[in-house]
Every structure is written in structure tokens, then in C-alpha cells.
C-alpha positions as a printed Julia matrix, in Angstrom:
328×3 Matrix{Float64}:
  -1.66   32.48   -9.71
   1.44   32.5    -7.55
   4.01   29.69   -7.87
   3.31   28.6    -4.3
  -0.44   28.19   -4.91
   0.27   26.36   -8.17
   2.62   24.04   -6.34
  -0.05   23.24   -3.73
  -2.67   22.54   -6.41
  -0.31   20.28   -8.36
   0.6    18.37   -5.19
  -3.06   17.87   -4.27
  -4.0    16.67   -7.76
  -0.98   14.35   -7.65
  -2.27   12.83   -4.39
  -5.71   12.36   -5.97
  -4.14   10.61   -8.98
  -2.18    8.27   -6.71
  -5.34    7.57   -4.68
  -7.34    6.76   -7.83
  -4.57    4.45   -9.03
  -4.62    2.6    -5.7
  -8.39    2.16   -5.86
  -8.15    0.71   -9.38
  -5.31   -1.6    -8.33
  -7.33   -2.84   -5.36
 -10.36   -3.53   -7.55
  -8.21   -5.46  -10.03
  -6.78   -7.49   -7.15
 -10.25   -8.1    -5.69
 -11.37   -9.67   -8.96
  -8.77  -12.39   -8.32
  -9.12  -13.86  -11.79
  -5.63  -13.22  -13.11
  -1.96  -13.0   -12.16
  -1.31  -11.54   -8.75
   1.7    -9.44   -9.7
   1.23   -8.39  -13.33
  -2.35   -8.63  -14.65
  -1.2    -7.47  -18.08
  -4.45   -8.47  -19.78
  -6.57   -6.23  -17.56
  -7.09   -2.79  -19.18
  -7.98   -1.38  -15.75
  -4.52   -2.26  -14.47
  -2.9    -0.32  -17.3
  -5.16    2.56  -16.33
  -3.73    2.36  -12.8
  -0.21    2.39  -14.22
  -1.1     5.52  -16.21
  -2.58    7.2   -13.13
   0.58    6.43  -11.17
   2.63    8.01  -13.94
   0.42   11.1   -13.92
   0.74   11.35  -10.14
   4.54   11.13  -10.35
   4.71   13.77  -13.11
   2.49   16.15  -11.16
   4.55   15.62   -8.02
   7.75   16.51   -9.89
   6.02   19.59  -11.36
   4.9    20.64   -7.88
   8.49   20.41   -6.66
   9.52   22.69   -9.52
   7.21   25.46   -8.27
   7.25   24.98   -4.5
   9.58   23.97   -1.66
  10.19   20.34   -0.75
   9.06   21.01    2.83
   5.57   21.85    1.52
   5.13   19.42   -1.37
   6.31   16.25    0.37
   3.85   16.43    3.31
   0.97   17.08    0.9
   1.8    13.81   -0.82
   0.9    12.04    2.42
  -2.74   12.98    1.79
  -3.04   10.11   -0.7
  -4.51    7.75    1.89
  -6.91   10.44    3.17
  -8.23   11.02   -0.35
  -8.39    7.31   -1.18
 -10.81    6.28    1.57
 -13.72    8.63    0.72
 -13.07    8.16   -3.0
 -13.38    4.39   -2.57
 -16.6     4.81   -0.6
 -18.01    7.16   -3.24
 -17.05    5.35   -6.43
 -16.87    1.66   -5.54
 -18.99    1.49   -2.39
 -16.16    0.3    -0.12
 -17.04    1.47    3.4
 -14.35    2.14    5.98
 -14.76    1.67    9.72
 -13.7     4.05   12.43
 -10.59    2.04   13.28
  -9.35    2.23    9.7
 -10.08    5.95    9.54
  -8.23    6.51   12.81
  -5.24    4.55   11.56
  -5.23    6.38    8.21
  -5.33    9.8     9.86
  -2.59    8.84   12.33
  -0.37    7.55    9.51
  -0.97   10.67    7.42
  -0.4    13.13   10.27
   2.74   11.35   11.45
   4.16   11.14    7.94
   3.35   14.77    7.15
   5.04   15.9    10.35
   8.08   13.74    9.69
   8.5    15.01    6.15
   8.06   18.62    7.21
  10.99   18.2     9.6
  13.26   16.51    7.07
  15.05   18.21    4.25
  18.16   20.03    5.36
  20.53   20.59    2.46
  22.53   17.55    1.45
  26.24   17.9     0.8
  27.46   14.37    0.06
  26.65   12.91   -3.37
  26.54    9.13   -3.7
  29.73    7.52   -4.96
  29.66    4.57   -7.34
  30.51    2.23   -4.47
  27.65    3.64   -2.4
  25.22    3.16   -5.28
  26.26   -0.44   -5.84
  26.01   -1.23   -2.14
  22.64    0.5    -1.82
  21.23   -1.34   -4.85
  22.47   -4.7    -3.57
  21.07   -4.14   -0.07
  17.74   -2.97   -1.47
  17.21   -5.9    -3.79
  18.34   -8.27   -1.04
  15.89   -6.76    1.46
  13.04   -6.82   -1.08
  13.78  -10.48   -1.88
  13.82  -11.34    1.83
  10.48   -9.62    2.39
   9.08  -11.36   -0.69
  10.01  -14.78    0.72
   8.72  -13.83    4.17
   5.39  -12.75    2.7
   4.9   -16.18    1.17
   5.63  -17.87    4.49
   2.9   -15.91    6.31
  -0.5   -17.58    6.49
  -2.72  -14.55    7.06
  -3.49  -12.6     3.9
  -3.54   -9.26    5.76
  -0.01   -9.71    7.13
   1.22  -11.01    3.79
  -0.15   -7.92    2.06
   1.43   -5.52    4.56
   4.81   -7.23    4.09
   4.51   -6.98    0.31
   3.49   -3.33    0.65
   6.54   -2.72    2.84
   8.76   -4.22    0.15
   7.03   -2.08   -2.48
   7.48    1.07   -0.41
  11.15    0.27    0.09
  11.65   -0.22   -3.65
   9.88    3.06   -4.41
  11.87    4.89   -1.73
  15.26    3.79   -3.05
  14.05    4.53   -6.59
  13.51    8.1    -5.39
  17.09    8.17   -4.12
  18.43    7.09   -7.51
  16.14    9.64   -9.19
  17.72   12.36   -7.07
  21.2    11.12   -7.96
  20.49   10.99  -11.69
  18.83   14.43  -11.67
  21.8    16.01   -9.91
  24.55   14.45  -12.05
  22.96   14.18  -15.5
  24.41   16.46  -18.15
  23.49   17.03  -21.79
  27.1    16.47  -22.81
  27.02   12.87  -21.54
  23.35   11.79  -21.5
  24.15    8.08  -21.03
  26.79    8.48  -18.34
  24.24    7.53  -15.67
  22.89    4.49  -17.49
  23.6     2.11  -14.61
  21.64    4.28  -12.17
  18.83    4.58  -14.71
  18.75    0.79  -15.03
  18.57    0.33  -11.26
  15.92    3.05  -11.04
  13.77    1.34  -13.68
  14.12   -2.07  -12.04
  13.15   -0.68   -8.63
  10.15    1.21  -10.02
   8.83   -1.9   -11.82
   9.46   -4.08   -8.76
   7.6    -1.63   -6.54
   4.67   -1.48   -8.95
   4.31   -5.27   -9.14
   4.65   -5.75   -5.39
   2.15   -3.01   -4.64
  -0.35   -4.64   -6.99
   0.06   -7.97   -5.2
  -0.29   -6.31   -1.78
  -3.94   -5.47   -2.45
  -4.93   -9.14   -2.88
  -7.02  -10.11    0.11
  -6.21   -7.03    2.22
  -8.56   -4.31    1.07
  -7.4    -0.79    0.29
  -6.39    1.08    3.45
  -3.61   -1.02    5.01
  -1.49   -1.67    1.86
  -1.88    1.88    0.56
  -0.97    3.43    3.91
   2.04    1.14    4.22
   3.4     2.06    0.79
   2.64    5.75    1.37
   4.54    5.8     4.67
   7.44    3.44    3.92
   8.33    5.08    0.59
   9.31    8.57    1.87
  10.6     7.26    5.2
  13.11    5.01    3.44
  14.12    7.83    1.12
  14.5    10.21    4.06
  16.58    7.67    6.0
  18.98    7.32    3.06
  19.11   11.11    2.74
  20.02   11.47    6.4
  22.7     8.76    6.34
  24.25    9.06    2.87
  23.43   12.53    1.54
  24.32   14.45    4.68
  20.78   15.77    5.16
  19.45   16.57    8.62
  16.3    17.31   10.57
  15.29   20.91   10.96
  15.57   22.68   14.33
  18.44   20.56   15.63
  17.85   18.26   18.59
  14.26   19.45   19.08
  13.48   18.64   15.45
  15.01   15.2    15.84
  12.84   14.45   18.88
   9.74   15.75   17.09
  10.59   13.61   14.05
  10.85   10.5    16.23
   7.44   11.27   17.74
   5.94   11.76   14.28
   7.48    8.48   13.16
   5.92    6.71   16.15
   2.51    8.21   15.32
   2.78    7.06   11.69
   3.83    3.56   12.82
   0.89    3.47   15.23
  -1.45    4.32   12.39
  -0.09    1.41   10.33
  -0.56   -0.92   13.3
  -4.17    0.28   13.65
  -4.85   -0.42    9.98
  -3.23   -3.85   10.14
  -5.11   -4.86   13.3
  -8.35   -3.61   11.75
  -7.81   -5.94    8.82
  -6.67   -8.85   10.99
  -9.86   -8.5    13.02
 -11.92   -9.39    9.97
 -12.39  -12.91    8.63
 -10.27  -14.01    5.7
 -11.79  -13.27    2.33
 -14.05  -15.98    0.97
 -16.32  -16.32   -2.03
 -19.32  -14.07   -1.68
 -22.74  -15.54   -1.05
 -26.04  -13.78   -1.39
 -28.0   -12.89    1.69
 -31.23  -14.63    2.53
 -34.19  -12.86    4.17
 -33.54  -12.0     7.77
 -29.89  -11.12    7.29
 -28.52  -14.67    7.01
 -26.59  -16.05    4.09
 -28.05  -18.66    1.77
 -25.6   -21.21    3.08
 -26.84  -20.74    6.63
 -30.49  -20.4     5.69
 -30.49  -23.61    3.67
 -29.07  -25.77    6.43
 -31.32  -27.19    9.17
 -30.71  -26.39   12.82
 -28.73  -28.63   15.12
 -30.85  -31.48   16.37
 -33.52  -31.05   13.72
 -34.72  -34.3    12.21
 -34.68  -34.51    8.44
 -36.98  -36.98    6.76
 -35.29  -38.21    3.62
 -38.16  -40.49    2.69
 -38.3   -44.26    2.37
 -35.06  -46.08    1.72
 -34.5   -49.7     0.71
 -34.1   -52.14    3.51
 -35.86  -52.94    6.72
 -36.14  -49.3     7.87
 -38.9   -47.24    6.33
 -37.44  -43.89    7.39
 -34.0   -42.61    8.2
 -33.58  -39.72   10.62
 -30.39  -37.74   10.04
 -28.88  -35.42   12.64
 -27.35  -32.39   10.91
 -24.67  -30.3    12.58
 -24.25  -26.69   11.61
 -20.92  -25.91    9.97
 -20.33  -23.12   12.48
 -20.86  -25.54   15.4
 -18.45  -28.0    13.8
 -15.84  -25.28   13.78
 -15.85  -24.58   10.07
 -16.87  -21.15    8.85
């Protein structure tokens, strides 16, 4: 097997591992019977953490055998793998709008990543690292507060996923820095960058877990999948001296790909916003109506509650449907 084929296989398996981890995280969040950010007592959540670790290890291995321009776009297939896997294993169906948004996000991201990756020439100085870490944690904290001020669960989840993707993206930047400057002669010389890297990775993991609460699978996963490499690429372009391929034409194409990816995220978010907020499930009654609706009498229907004490032998009660009263 050639190194290029091996790299492609490792990248694809990595995307599958990330997709499986996202499905498990979403199912843990859907149970809604534990902490939102760190359900430490749920064995399934630890399984998701393990799957994320496997996906990261396979991605690094793929980069060792193949070029960045090939491996990075293949990582964008995570969302494409996740949707049919969720339908197959947990019965979560996806509508056409969500599929359209997922494919747009994946195609735009893959195109953007394929155009990024010119050789970098400027390593990060200590001052740059400190500034980048401070700005990242400040931005994540701001998004965290904003998420808790938003009433709609879908928007809140997308904001949390954006914060998670940003944390993961900057963690990738610090990973690149540590990998380039680490030496066996001074293994602890990069301990501050390793500390920041660990904090960002844990923050991203906890925020991504919370982003699945009340938002389903597609929108949070697509947001994290797109924001993560886009943030990393933006830092590479501004601080590492990287550039888009093919000069001005590549820059224009990259902007178009970015717009397509953003449009896909908007499609996924609007698809989720178009659905009612999550509520406790009720079983369906015959005829396709829920038990709550089937049990209630129609508007205007008289209900005989039997004899009551007093001068009136019967009491007729007018019952209004909850939907008519404006409560769903």
C-alpha cells in the first residue's frame, strides 16, 4: 500500500471516529439527566472522549503519510459521515434542509482547506503566544456568556459550538508550535504552551458537549467542524506567514468557499430554529395525535362532571384546547 493511499484511509477512519464521538455526545446530551458540560458519571461520555482521542491520533498519523492539502479537506467529511451513521444506529432522521446545509458546509470547508497551506516562515514569539492565549480565552468567555443570554436553545447551542471550535482551532495552533520547537534536550521547555494547549482542548471538549443539548446533531457538529480549521487557518495566515495557493485567484476562491461553508451553517441553524423547542416526549394516540391532545375534549364540548352539592344538579364546563389558548 502506498503512503498516499494509507494517508487517505487513515484520514477517512479519523473522520468516522470523530463522527461516532459526536453521535455519542449528542445522545448523552439528549438524555438530559446529568451535568451539561461534564457528565463524568456517564460511561458513554468517556467513550466519546476516547473516540475523539482516536480520531485525533489517526489524523496526526494521516498527516505523517500524506500532504496537508489532502488530509485536512478529508477531515471535513465528519459531518457527512455523522448524519447517515446517526440515522442507521440511533434512528435520528435528517431532513433535506439539514442535508443541504451539511453538504454546503463540507464542500465549502474542503475547498477552503485545499487552498490554504502555503509554507509558513514566522514562528510564534512568546509575546504572540501570550496575546493569542489571552484573546482566545477572552473570546470563549464572551461567547459563553452570550450563549446563556440567548433564549432559543438552537442559537445557544450554535454559539457554544462556535466557542468550542475556536478553542479547538487555537489548540491546533499551539500543537503546531510545540511540535516545531520541542527538542529532546529540553523536553519541558514548552511547558507553558503545553498547559495552554491542554486547557484549550478541555474547554473545547466541555463546550462541544454542552452544544448538543437541545440542538440535535447536525448544527453543532457542523459548526465545530467548520470553525475549528477556519480559526486555525486564519491564525496561520496572519501569524505564521502562510498564504492561499494560486495567489489572488486562490484568495478569491477561498472567500467563495468560506461563503459556501457559512451558508451551510446558516441552513443548519435555520432548520433547527424552524422546529419547536424540545419538550418531554409523549406517546402517540391512535390517529396520529398525542395522548395530551387525545385526552382533552374539543372546544365548546360540554363535560358532565356529575351532581355537585348545592342548588345546581349539573355543572357544564367549557374546556379550551391548550393550542387555542396559545400554549403548546
